C-alpha positions in Angstrom: -5.7 -24.1 58.5 -2.6 -22.8 60.4 0.0 -25.1 58.6 -1.6 -23.2 55.4 -0.2 -19.8 55.8 3.2 -19.9 55.2 1.9 -21.4 51.7 -0.4 -19.0 51.3 2.0 -16.1 52.5 4.4 -17.6 49.8 1.6 -17.6 46.9 0.3 -14.1 47.5 4.1 -12.7 47.7 4.9 -14.3 44.3 1.3 -13.2 42.9 3.0 -9.2 43.9 6.2 -9.9 42.7 4.6 -10.8 39.2 2.4 -8.5 39.5 5.6 -5.8 40.0 7.5 -7.5 37.0 5.2 -7.5 34.3 4.3 -3.6 35.6 7.9 -2.9 35.3 7.8 -4.4 32.2 4.9 -2.7 30.3 6.0 0.7 32.0 9.2 0.4 30.7 8.0 -0.5 27.0 5.5 2.3 27.3 8.3 4.6 28.9 10.3 3.8 25.8 7.8 4.5 23.6 6.8 7.9 25.2 10.1 8.8 24.8 10.6 8.2 21.1 6.7 10.1 20.8 8.1 12.6 22.6 11.1 13.7 20.7 8.5 13.2 17.3 6.4 15.2 18.9 9.2 18.4 19.8 9.9 17.6 16.0 6.6 17.9 14.6 5.6 21.1 16.9 8.6 23.0 15.5 7.7 21.9 12.3 3.7 21.6 11.7 1.8 25.0 12.6 -0.8 24.6 15.5 -3.5 23.9 12.3 -1.3 21.4 10.7 -1.0 19.8 14.2 -4.7 20.2 14.6 -5.6 18.5 11.4 -2.9 15.2 12.5 -4.4 15.1 15.9 -8.2 14.7 14.3 -6.3 11.7 11.6 -4.7 10.1 14.5 -8.2 10.0 17.2 -9.7 8.3 13.6 -7.4 5.6 13.0 -7.9 4.8 16.8 -11.8 4.6 16.5 -11.8 2.9 13.3 -9.4 0.6 14.0 -11.7 -0.8 16.8 -14.9 -0.7 14.5 -12.7 -3.0 12.0 -11.6 -5.4 14.2 -14.9 -5.9 16.3 -13.0 -5.5 19.3 -12.4 -9.2 19.4 -9.1 -8.2 21.3 -11.4 -7.8 24.7 -12.7 -11.4 23.3 -9.1 -13.0 22.4 -7.9 -12.2 26.5 -11.0 -13.3 27.9 -11.0 -16.7 26.4 -7.5 -17.3 26.9 -8.3 -17.6 30.6 -11.1 -20.1 29.5 -9.7 -22.6 26.5 -9.7 -25.8 26.8 -6.6 -26.9 24.6 -8.9 -25.1 21.4 -7.3 -21.8 21.5 -5.8 -22.3 18.3 -9.5 -22.7 16.8 -10.9 -20.2 17.9 -8.1 -17.4 16.8 -8.1 -19.1 13.4 -11.7 -18.4 13.5 -11.8 -14.9 14.3 -9.0 -14.0 12.0 -11.0 -15.4 9.3 -13.8 -13.3 10.3 -12.4 -10.3 11.0 -10.5 -10.4 7.8 -14.0 -10.2 5.7 -15.7 -7.8 7.9 -13.0 -5.8 7.0 -12.9 -5.9 3.5 -16.3 -4.8 3.5 -16.4 -2.3 5.8 -13.4 -0.7 3.4 -15.4 -0.9 0.5 -18.1 0.7 2.1 -15.6 3.1 3.7 -14.4 4.2 0.0 -17.8 4.5 -1.7 -18.5 7.3 1.5 -15.8 8.5 2.1 -16.1 12.2 1.3 -19.1 12.0 3.6 -17.9 10.6 6.8 -14.8 12.3 6.3 -16.5 15.7 6.2 -18.5 14.8 9.6 -15.4 14.0 11.5 -13.4 17.5 9.9 -11.0 15.4 7.4 -11.3 15.4 3.3 -12.1 12.0 2.3 -8.7 11.2 1.1 -7.6 11.5 4.6 -11.0 9.3 6.2 -9.9 6.8 4.0 -5.8 6.4 4.6 -7.2 6.9 7.9 -8.8 3.7 7.2 -6.3 1.9 6.1 -4.6 2.5 9.1 -7.1 1.5 11.2 -7.2 -2.0 9.2 -2.9 -2.3 9.9 -4.0 -1.9 13.6 -5.9 -5.3 13.7 -3.3 -7.9 13.8 -1.3 -5.5 16.8 -4.3 -4.9 18.8 -4.7 -8.2 18.7 -1.7 -9.6 19.3 -1.0 -7.2 22.2 -4.2 -8.7 24.1 -2.9 -12.2 23.8 0.7 -11.3 24.8 -1.3 -10.0 27.8 -3.3 -12.9 28.5 -0.3 -15.2 28.2 1.7 -12.9 30.7 4.1 -12.3 27.7 4.6 -8.7 29.0 8.7 -8.7 27.3 7.8 -9.4 23.9 5.3 -6.7 23.9 7.5 -4.2 25.5 10.2 -4.9 23.3 7.7 -4.5 19.8 6.4 -1.5 21.0 9.8 0.3 21.1 10.5 -1.2 18.3 7.3 0.4 16.5 7.9 3.4 18.5 11.3 4.2 17.5 10.6 3.2 13.5 7.3 5.5 14.0 9.1 8.5 15.1 12.3 8.3 13.0 10.4 7.9 10.0 7.7 10.6 10.2 9.9 13.3 11.5 12.1 12.8 8.5 9.0 12.7 6.0 8.2 16.4 7.7 11.0 17.4 7.2 12.0 16.6 3.5 8.1 17.6 2.5 7.8 21.3 1.6 4.0 21.7 1.8 1.4 19.7 3.7 4.1 18.4 5.9 1.7 16.7 8.1 1.3 14.4 5.3 4.7 12.7 6.3 4.1 11.6 9.7 0.8 9.8 8.1 2.9 8.3 5.8 5.2 6.9 8.9 2.2 5.8 9.9 1.0 3.6 7.1 4.5 2.1 6.3 5.4 1.4 10.1 2.0 0.1 10.3 2.1 -2.2 7.4 5.3 -3.5 8.5 4.5 -4.4 12.0 0.9 -5.3 11.3 2.5 -8.3 8.9 5.2 -9.1 11.7 2.2 -9.1 14.4 -0.4 -11.0 11.9 2.7 -13.8 11.5 2.9 -14.1 15.2 -1.0 -14.8 14.9 -0.5 -17.1 12.1 1.5 -19.7 13.8 -0.4 -19.5 17.2 -3.3 -20.7 15.5 -1.3 -22.8 12.7 -3.4 -26.2 13.1 -6.7 -24.4 14.1 -10.1 -25.4 12.3 -12.9 -23.1 11.6 -15.5 -23.1 13.7 -18.2 -21.0 14.2 -18.9 -21.4 17.7 -16.0 -19.6 18.2 -16.7 -16.6 15.7 -20.0 -16.3 18.0 -18.5 -16.5 20.9 -15.7 -13.2 20.0 -19.1 -11.5 18.6 -21.4 -11.9 21.5 -18.2 -11.1 23.5 -16.6 -8.5 21.7 -19.9 -6.6 20.1 -21.2 -5.2 23.2 -17.9 -3.9 24.4 -17.7 -2.1 21.4 -19.4 0.9 22.7 -17.5 1.2 25.3 -13.8 1.1 23.5 -15.4 3.5 20.7 -16.7 5.5 23.5 -13.4 5.8 25.7 -11.9 7.3 22.2 -14.7 9.7 21.4 -14.5 11.4 24.9 -11.0 12.6 23.8 -12.2 12.7 19.7 -15.2 14.7 20.2 -13.4 17.3 22.0 -11.3 17.7 18.6 -14.3 17.7 16.7 -16.3 20.3 18.5 -12.9 22.4 18.7 -12.3 22.2 15.1 -15.9 22.9 14.2 -16.7 26.0 16.6 -12.7 27.4 17.0 -11.0 26.0 14.2 -7.9 23.9 13.3 -5.6 26.2 14.7 -7.6 25.7 18.6 -8.1 22.5 18.1 -3.8 22.1 17.3 -3.2 23.8 20.6 -5.8 21.5 22.5 -4.1 18.4 20.9 -1.0 19.3 22.0 -1.9 19.9 25.8 -4.2 16.9 25.7 -1.4 14.8 24.6 1.0 15.9 27.4 -1.6 15.4 29.9 -2.7 11.8 28.2 1.5 10.4 28.8 0.1 9.7 32.0 -2.7 7.5 30.4 0.2 5.4 28.8 0.8 4.3 32.3 -2.1 3.4 33.6 -3.1 1.3 30.7 0.7 -0.4 31.2 -0.4 -1.2 34.7 -4.0 -2.2 34.0 -2.5 -4.8 31.7 -0.1 -6.4 34.3 -3.3 -6.2 36.9 -6.2 -7.7 35.0 -4.7 -10.8 34.4 -3.8 -11.4 38.1 -7.3 -9.9 38.7 -9.1 -12.3 36.9 -7.6 -15.2 39.0 -8.4 -13.6 42.1 -11.5 -12.7 41.4 -12.1 -16.5 40.6 -10.6 -17.2 44.0 -12.4 -15.1 45.7 -9.0 -13.5 46.9 -11.2 -9.9 47.6 -8.2 -9.2 50.3 -5.2 -9.0 47.9 -7.4 -7.4 45.5 -8.1 -4.4 47.7 -4.5 -4.4 48.6 -3.1 -4.7 45.4 -4.8 -2.1 44.2 -4.5 0.1 46.5 -0.3 -0.5 45.6 -1.7 0.4 41.8 -3.4 3.2 42.7 -0.8 5.3 45.0 2.0 4.3 41.7 0.0 5.9 39.6 -1.1 9.2 41.9 2.7 9.3 41.8 2.9 9.3 38.4 0.3 11.9 38.3 2.0 13.9 40.7 5.4 13.9 38.8 3.4 14.9 35.7 1.8 17.8 36.9 5.4 18.6 38.3 6.9 19.3 35.1 4.0 20.0 33.2 5.7 23.3 32.2 9.0 21.8 31.3 7.5 19.1 29.3 5.0 22.1 27.2 8.3 24.0 26.6 10.2 20.6 25.3 7.2 19.7 23.2 5.7 22.3 22.1 8.1 25.7 22.0 6.4 29.0 22.7 3.7 28.7 19.5 1.9 26.1 21.9 2.6 27.4 25.5 -0.6 29.4 25.9 -2.0 26.0 26.4 -0.4 24.8 29.3 -3.4 25.5 31.7 -5.3 23.0 30.2 -2.7 20.2 31.3 -3.6 19.9 35.0 -7.0 19.4 34.1 -6.5 16.4 31.2 -4.2 14.7 34.0 -6.7 14.9 36.9 -9.1 13.5 34.1 -6.5 10.6 33.6 -6.7 10.0 36.9 -10.7 9.0 37.5 -10.5 7.4 34.5 -8.2 5.2 36.2 -10.4 4.3 39.3 -13.3 3.7 36.7 -10.9 1.1 34.9 -10.5 -0.5 38.2 -14.2 -1.1 39.0 -15.1 -2.2 35.6 -13.0 -5.1 35.6 -15.3 -6.6 38.4 -18.2 -6.2 35.7 -15.6 -7.6 33.0 -15.2 -10.4 35.0 -19.1 -10.7 35.0 -18.9 -10.8 31.5 -21.7 -8.3 31.8 -19.9 -6.0 29.4 -23.1 -4.7 27.9 -23.2 -2.6 31.5 -19.5 -1.6 30.9 -20.2 0.1 27.5 -23.8 1.6 28.6 -21.9 3.7 31.1 -19.4 4.4 28.7 -21.8 5.6 25.9 -23.3 7.5 29.0 -20.3 9.6 29.8 -19.7 10.0 26.1 -23.0 11.3 25.4 -22.8 13.7 28.3 -19.0 14.8 27.3 -20.3 15.9 23.5 -23.4 17.4 24.6 -21.2 19.9 27.1 -18.7 20.3 24.5 -21.3 21.2 22.0 -22.9 24.0 24.7 -19.8 25.3 26.6 -16.7 25.3 23.9 -18.4 28.0 21.8 -18.5 29.6 24.7 -15.5 29.2 26.6 -12.8 27.9 23.8 -11.1 24.6 23.8 -10.3 25.3 27.2 -13.5 23.7 28.2 -12.7 20.6 26.5 -10.9 19.3 29.2 -13.2 20.2 31.9 -16.2 19.0 30.5 -14.0 15.5 30.2 -12.6 15.3 33.4 -16.4 15.5 34.4 -17.8 12.8 32.7 -14.6 10.7 33.6 -15.8 11.3 37.4 -19.2 10.4 36.3 -18.0 7.1 34.6 -16.2 5.8 37.9 -19.1 6.2 40.0 -21.7 4.6 37.3 -19.2 1.7 37.3 -18.2 1.9 41.1 -22.2 1.8 41.0 -22.7 -1.3 38.5 -19.7 -3.8 40.7 -21.7 -2.9 43.6 -25.0 -2.3 43.6 -26.1 -4.0 41.2 -24.0 -6.9 40.6 -22.9 -7.3 44.4 -19.3 -7.4 44.4 -17.0 -7.2 47.3 -15.0 -4.2 45.2 -12.2 -1.8 46.7 -13.3 0.7 49.1 -14.0 4.0 47.5 -12.7 5.7 50.7 -9.3 4.5 50.2 -8.7 5.6 47.0 -10.6 9.2 47.1 -8.2 9.9 49.2 -5.4 9.4 46.1 -7.5 11.8 44.2 -7.7 14.5 46.4 -4.1 14.9 47.0 -3.9 14.9 43.4 -6.5 18.2 43.7 -4.3 19.8 46.2 -0.6 18.9 44.2 -2.9 20.6 40.6 -3.6 23.2 42.7 -0.3 23.8 44.4 2.5 23.5 41.4 1.1 27.0 39.4 0.7 28.6 42.1 3.9 27.8 43.4 5.8 28.1 39.8 3.6 31.9 40.0 5.4 32.6 42.9 9.4 31.4 42.1 12.4 34.0 42.0 14.5 31.6 40.9 13.9 29.3 37.8 17.0 27.2 38.3 16.1 26.5 42.2 12.3 26.1 40.8 13.9 23.4 39.0 16.1 21.7 41.8 13.2 21.5 44.0 11.1 19.5 41.4 13.6 16.7 40.7 13.9 16.2 44.3 10.4 15.7 44.2 10.1 13.5 41.4 12.7 11.6 42.7 11.0 11.0 46.6 7.7 10.1 44.0 9.4 7.3 42.1 11.1 5.9 45.3 7.5 6.6 47.1 6.1 3.9 43.9 8.7 1.8 44.5 7.9 1.3 48.3 4.4 0.9 47.2 4.9 -2.2 45.7 7.6 -3.3 48.5 4.2 -2.7 50.5 2.0 -4.5 48.3 4.4 -7.5 48.2 5.2 -7.5 52.3 0.7 -7.0 52.8 -0.6 -9.2 50.5 
């Protein structure tokens, strides 16, 4: 037994190194994408009115939701089947591409017929609603190729494509919006359609090449449906938790307040891209470790991820005022107090994801969907009640509360219902409490600071310390795992 310890330690170090490598690739791609999105956002908010930005934010949210519906959430099935495939992955991919194509054609036909009534329900006119469906359909190959890259641990290829897509969308969108004299938000929509079509064609070619030689098999389509459909409420609810906010705000407060809330949410949700990057790097390794029953490495690396994400959220809280000024300008600054609440919500959602991975491993996807749908329903009900009373800021608080409930539910399902040896909640909650203290402290310090220059220098120094702390967390993970 003792002779095996060096090999086990070497294996643990290698796995931690892989996690750090892929997390770095994903975060690098998301960082480039975030920078381009930030530059685009800074331009858009100076060319669009808050009301126009509100319409655009509703459109983008509908695109995200429609892409999940149109692809039948097959992305999750791709990720899972790759880890189980026995040389028949091309058959599987070939089968789900054909099945998805048929469903998209039928759904788009219905979408065209009911575009006006469905669009009115979400606060968009029929023309914009159908364009959102088209954008959603163009994202299907991208989403499937993305999850294929995650499963194959091809983090670099995905990050390069993401950077290219973000660059093209930002440049084309800003140029198109600038050239239009009225309804300028349509410029960004045209850019999403054009770049979405280009990248959709590219990723479809990648998928077709991977599926070359594959044969149709109804069993593979059934697998994808049985795995993906139960997860659709979960995937949809994740977006509905943010989309419902904007829909309710638009109905009760108008497009202008929707634009203010949407920008504050988008700035705070920058941390969500880091959370997604970390989990993309973590999930394939979590599945391997859980299959081997290695709960010790799971716990150590989960805490490493939590420390890193908490540091990212603290960094965002520190620079929230500056980000809001750069990205929104004076016309959007009134929404600044919403950002810390959004960041706290993203931190709670990150914990929920860590615990949901256990349920994902056990293939109890219906339980994940039940938890997320419950949180979404509570969020919608609270929004309908509180937004008319307290305005758009209430939407951020209700979303945070819903994410806390989601985390508690996912933890309870994994530990008590499924009997999993989950990561101790106590070790992760301390990070959340630290983040809450920072969220309270930063606005107070900003209000008391007399010299803005010294305040900015202090913030930059703390930001450097947080970056160093994240590096130390990954190094500690390598040493302890």
